[in-house]
C-alpha positions in Angstrom: 94.3 117.0 16.4 95.3 113.6 17.9 95.3 110.4 15.5 92.4 107.9 16.0 93.0 104.2 15.7 91.0 101.2 15.5 92.4 97.7 16.1 89.6 96.4 13.5 91.0 98.6 10.6 92.9 97.0 8.0 95.5 99.7 8.4 95.8 99.5 12.1 99.3 97.7 12.2 101.1 100.1 10.1 99.6 103.1 12.0 100.3 101.7 15.4 103.8 101.2 14.3 104.1 104.9 13.1 102.9 105.9 16.4 105.3 103.7 18.4 108.2 104.8 15.9 107.3 108.4 16.1 110.5 110.5 17.0 109.4 112.6 19.8 112.4 114.6 20.5 114.6 117.2 18.6 118.0 115.7 18.4 120.4 118.3 17.7 124.1 117.4 17.4 124.8 118.1 21.3 127.5 115.3 21.6 130.4 117.1 20.4 129.5 120.3 22.5 129.1 118.3 25.4 132.5 116.7 25.0 134.0 120.0 24.8 132.3 121.0 28.2 133.4 117.9 30.0 137.0 118.3 28.7 137.0 122.0 29.6 135.5 121.4 33.2 138.3 118.3 33.7 141.0 120.6 32.7 140.0 123.8 34.2 137.8 122.9 37.3 135.8 125.8 39.0 137.1 128.2 36.2 135.3 126.5 33.3 132.2 125.9 35.5 132.0 129.6 36.4 132.8 130.7 32.6 129.9 128.2 31.4 127.7 129.3 34.2 128.2 133.2 33.2 127.5 132.1 29.5 124.3 129.9 29.6 122.8 131.1 32.9 123.7 134.8 32.6 124.9 134.4 36.3 128.4 135.9 37.6 129.6 133.5 40.4 132.9 132.9 42.0 134.2 129.9 43.6 133.0 131.1 46.8 129.5 131.4 45.7 129.1 128.3 43.5 127.6 126.4 46.8 124.4 127.9 48.3 125.2 128.5 52.0 123.3 127.2 55.0 122.2 130.8 55.7 120.9 131.4 52.1 118.8 128.1 52.3 117.5 129.3 55.5 116.3 132.4 54.1 114.9 130.7 51.1 112.8 128.1 53.3 111.6 130.9 55.3 109.9 132.5 52.3 107.8 129.4 51.6 104.3 129.5 52.7 102.9 127.2 55.4 100.6 125.4 52.9 103.4 124.5 50.7 105.6 123.7 53.4 103.1 121.3 54.7 102.3 119.6 51.4 106.1 119.1 50.9 106.4 117.4 54.1 103.5 115.2 53.7 104.9 114.1 50.4 108.4 113.6 51.9 106.7 111.6 54.8 105.0 109.1 52.3 107.9 108.9 49.8 110.2 108.0 52.8 107.9 105.3 54.0 107.3 103.7 50.6 111.0 103.6 50.1 112.1 102.4 53.4 110.3 99.2 52.5 112.6 98.6 49.5 115.6 98.3 51.7 117.0 94.9 50.8 118.3 92.0 53.5 121.9 90.7 53.7 121.8 87.0 53.5 124.4 84.3 54.4 124.0 80.3 54.3 126.1 77.2 54.3 125.3 74.9 51.2 125.6 71.1 51.5 129.3 71.0 50.4 130.3 73.1 53.3 130.8 76.3 51.4 129.5 79.6 53.2 127.9 81.8 50.6 125.9 85.1 50.7 125.8 88.8 49.8 125.7 92.0 51.6 124.2 95.5 50.5 125.8 98.9 51.1 125.0 102.5 49.9 127.3 104.4 47.5 129.2 106.9 49.4 128.2 109.9 47.6 125.6 110.6 45.3 124.8 113.5 42.9 121.3 114.9 42.0 120.5 117.0 38.9 117.8 119.2 39.4 116.6 121.3 36.7 116.0 124.9 37.1 114.4 127.8 35.3 110.6 127.0 34.2 111.3 123.5 34.9 112.1 123.7 38.6 110.5 120.9 40.4 110.8 120.5 44.1 109.0 116.9 43.8 112.0 115.9 42.1 114.5 116.8 44.8 112.3 114.6 47.0 111.9 111.7 44.6 115.6 111.5 44.2 117.3 112.4 47.6 114.8 110.6 49.9 115.6 107.2 48.4 119.2 108.0 48.4 119.2 108.7 52.2 116.9 105.8 52.7 119.6 103.6 51.2 122.2 105.3 53.5 124.3 107.5 51.1 126.6 109.6 53.2 127.1 112.5 51.0 124.3 113.8 49.0 125.0 116.9 46.5 122.4 118.5 44.3 123.0 120.7 41.5 120.5 123.3 40.3 120.9 126.1 37.8 119.5 129.4 38.7 119.2 131.5 35.5 119.6 135.2 36.1 120.3 134.3 39.7 116.6 133.2 40.3 116.2 130.6 42.9 113.0 128.8 43.4 112.6 128.3 47.5 110.6 125.4 47.2 113.7 123.4 45.8 115.9 124.6 48.7 113.0 123.7 51.2 112.9 120.1 49.6 116.5 120.0 49.8 116.3 120.7 53.5 113.7 118.4 54.2 115.3 115.5 52.2 118.5 115.9 54.0 120.7 117.3 51.1 124.2 118.0 52.3 125.4 120.3 49.6 123.4 122.7 46.7 125.5 124.2 44.0 123.7 126.9 41.7 125.1 125.1 38.4 123.6 123.5 35.7 124.0 121.7 32.4 126.6 119.4 31.0 129.0 121.4 33.3 127.2 120.3 36.5 127.3 116.8 35.3 131.0 117.0 34.6 131.7 118.6 38.1 129.9 115.9 39.8 131.7 113.2 38.1 135.2 114.3 38.2 135.3 117.0 40.5 136.6 120.5 40.7 138.4 122.6 43.3 135.0 123.3 45.0 132.9 120.2 44.1 134.2 116.8 45.2 133.3 114.1 43.0 130.3 111.6 43.3 129.8 107.9 42.9 126.4 108.1 41.2 124.4 110.7 39.3 120.6 111.0 39.1 117.9 113.3 38.1 116.4 114.7 34.8 117.7 117.3 32.4 117.8 118.6 28.9 119.5 117.2 25.8 123.0 118.5 26.9 122.4 116.8 30.6 121.4 113.5 28.9 124.3 113.7 26.5 126.8 114.5 29.5 125.5 111.7 31.6 126.1 109.0 29.0 129.5 110.4 28.4 130.3 110.2 32.2 128.8 106.6 32.4 131.6 104.2 33.7 133.3 107.1 35.7 130.2 107.4 37.9 127.0 105.5 37.7 123.6 107.0 36.3 120.0 106.2 37.0 118.5 106.3 33.4 118.3 108.6 30.2 115.2 110.3 30.7 113.0 111.1 27.6 109.7 113.2 27.1 107.0 112.3 29.5 104.1 109.9 28.7 100.8 108.5 29.6 98.7 105.7 28.4 95.1 105.6 29.9 93.0 102.5 29.5 89.3 103.4 30.1 85.8 102.0 29.4 82.9 104.2 29.0 82.1 104.2 32.7 84.3 107.2 33.4 83.9 111.0 33.4 85.4 112.1 30.0 86.8 115.4 31.6 88.9 113.5 34.5 90.5 111.4 31.5 91.2 114.8 29.5 92.7 116.3 32.7 95.0 113.1 33.2 96.1 113.3 29.5 96.8 116.8 29.8 98.8 116.3 32.9 101.6 114.7 30.7 101.0 116.9 27.7 101.8 120.1 29.8 105.3 119.1 30.4 106.7 119.2 27.0 105.6 119.7 23.1 107.2 116.4 22.8 105.3 114.3 25.7 102.8 111.9 24.4 99.4 111.0 25.7 97.3 108.1 24.5 93.8 106.8 25.3 92.8 103.1 24.8 89.0 102.5 25.1 86.7 99.7 23.9 84.3 102.4 23.3 84.8 104.6 20.1 82.1 106.9 21.0 83.5 107.4 24.5 87.1 108.0 23.0 85.6 111.1 20.8 83.8 112.1 24.0 87.5 112.3 25.7 88.8 114.1 23.0 86.3 116.7 22.9 86.8 117.3 26.6 90.6 117.5 25.7 89.8 120.4 23.2 87.5 122.0 25.9 90.2 122.1 28.5 93.0 123.4 25.9 91.0 126.6 25.8 92.0 127.4 29.3 95.0 125.7 30.3 97.6 128.0 31.2 100.2 125.8 29.4 97.7 125.1 26.8 100.4 126.3 24.0 102.9 123.3 25.0 99.9 120.9 25.9 98.0 121.3 22.4 101.2 120.9 20.6 102.0 117.7 22.4 98.2 116.3 21.8 98.2 117.6 18.4 101.6 116.1 17.2 101.7 113.0 19.3 98.4 112.2 21.0 96.3 109.2 20.0 92.9 107.5 20.7 92.7 103.9 20.1 89.7 101.9 20.1 90.0 98.0 20.7 87.8 95.0 20.8 88.2 94.2 24.6 90.3 94.9 27.4 92.5 91.8 26.7 93.4 93.7 23.5 94.2 96.6 25.3 96.6 95.1 27.8 98.5 93.8 24.9 98.8 97.1 23.1 99.8 98.7 26.5 102.7 95.9 26.6 103.7 96.8 23.3 103.7 100.7 24.3 105.5 100.0 27.4 104.3 103.4 28.9 106.2 105.5 31.6 102.8 106.0 33.2 99.6 103.7 32.9 96.3 104.3 34.3 93.8 101.6 34.4 90.3 103.1 34.6 88.1 100.3 34.4 85.7 98.3 36.4 88.3 95.7 37.8 91.7 97.6 37.6 93.6 95.0 39.7 92.5 92.2 37.3 93.5 94.1 34.3 96.9 94.9 35.8 97.9 91.3 36.1 97.7 91.2 32.2 100.3 93.8 31.9 104.1 93.3 32.2 105.6 96.3 30.7 104.7 99.6 32.5 107.0 102.4 34.8 104.2 102.7 37.3 100.3 101.6 37.1 97.6 103.7 38.7 94.7 101.5 39.6 91.1 103.0 39.3 89.4 106.4 38.2 90.3 107.8 41.7 93.9 107.6 41.4 95.0 110.1 38.9 98.7 110.0 37.9 99.6 113.3 39.4 99.0 111.8 42.8 102.1 109.6 41.8 104.1 112.7 40.8 103.5 114.1 44.2 102.3 112.4 47.2 101.5 108.8 46.3 104.7 107.2 47.7 106.1 105.5 44.9 109.0 107.1 43.0 108.2 109.4 39.8 111.5 109.0 38.1 110.3 106.3 35.7 111.6 104.8 32.4 110.3 106.5 29.2 110.5 105.8 25.5 109.4 102.2 25.9 112.4 101.4 28.1 109.7 100.0 30.8 110.2 96.8 28.6 113.6 96.4 30.4 114.2 98.9 33.3 112.5 100.2 36.5 111.7 103.2 38.2 114.1 105.0 40.4 114.2 103.1 43.8 116.5 102.7 47.0 118.4 99.9 45.2 119.9 102.5 42.7 121.7 104.0 45.5 123.2 100.6 46.3 125.3 97.9 45.5 125.6 94.1 46.3 128.9 92.6 47.3 128.7 88.9 47.3 130.5 86.8 50.1 132.1 83.4 49.7 134.0 81.1 52.2 135.4 77.4 51.6 136.3 75.2 54.3 138.8 72.5 53.4 135.9 69.9 52.7 134.0 72.3 50.4 137.2 73.0 48.5 137.8 69.2 48.2 134.1 68.9 47.1 134.1 71.5 44.3 137.7 72.6 43.7 138.2 69.8 41.2 135.4 71.3 38.8 136.8 74.6 39.0 140.2 73.3 38.1 138.9 71.3 35.1 137.2 74.6 33.8 140.3 76.6 34.1 142.0 74.1 32.0 139.6 74.3 29.5 140.0 78.0 29.4 143.8 77.8 29.2 144.0 79.7 32.2 146.9 77.8 33.9 147.2 80.0 37.3 143.6 79.7 37.8 143.7 76.1 37.8 146.9 75.7 39.6 145.7 78.4 42.4 143.1 75.6 43.4 145.2 72.6 42.7 148.1 73.8 45.0 145.5 73.9 47.9 144.0 70.5 47.1 147.5 69.0 47.0 148.3 70.5 50.4 144.9 69.1 51.8 145.8 65.8 50.6 149.2 65.6 51.8 
């Protein structure tokens, strides 16, 4: 049973704070285990990866079979149905078109002192994409990670995907092919992250690692950050639906369950200005939980972390939304565009009752790799910019150096950095001769 809250209750603030502070993940002490795995991979390379793959994935590989060959990928792709292939291609086309618009421009200008300044953008040379395997094997995640990287201009794109017991998802292989992935390795866990970060005899290292994973993968990404870049540390999925009574309760029930079915630690919240409607949605959820295939997972999520909140009006709903800073935010109200202007913190916003969050997971175009656990307060979803870096450019003419150099010399002296100041003064003296 989810919690039912009302902002007009005297106890609301305490109850809302408890909802925000609820720990939605088991936090086993995995860091020490991950540290040992990373050290092992750094020391023994392929041998460590092969041993760990045999241990965790029950799969005996050799250095020669770590990588999925082009012929194997062809065979897997051939087994995909026409309908699924067309769906993946439709998604890829839309994701590519959306992300192409994110490409930034280089810029150069000359300021009033005569200095030429600017910046230029370039892609990282190589990126590694972690794709979960087993039950949580999502070809859509391949597209959402790989396509922005390719649009950015990444030269080498590597996917690691575990294949427990040797089971491969053909749709993942087809998604790799459609997205332009260069190398695919059948490895997972912290050992895959270590291989991508430090390299082995068979896996060349990359510059940035993106993609979701379990607690061990998340801990490994934390540990290798600095050696390589990472996208984010993703937590359990979450959705907030803000809705008025002019909606179908069953639509919203399904939207809430679309995230609850991901994980028992996922969170689904409804905010409405009509308490009776909120109860109707909760009843619709109960009815859907009788038949959903993943009802055990979705039911646990809804029971332990779900919430229905009644507010005075939609302005209050927007304020609560910003405090939640949800990964996904649906605005099922009469004027969703207007309400969205009052929302600052959200990973992705879905406008109107005919824009279910699931569209964003697959074919909408915007990225579905989004900040969780209230991190939308300070971070954004994955984009082309995550695979690019900006280099600044400066050129001083003699006149520009004369104009601004003395200020640099003064600041260098104030910081007791003598050589800094002298490097400017020597040039000014030459110009003044």
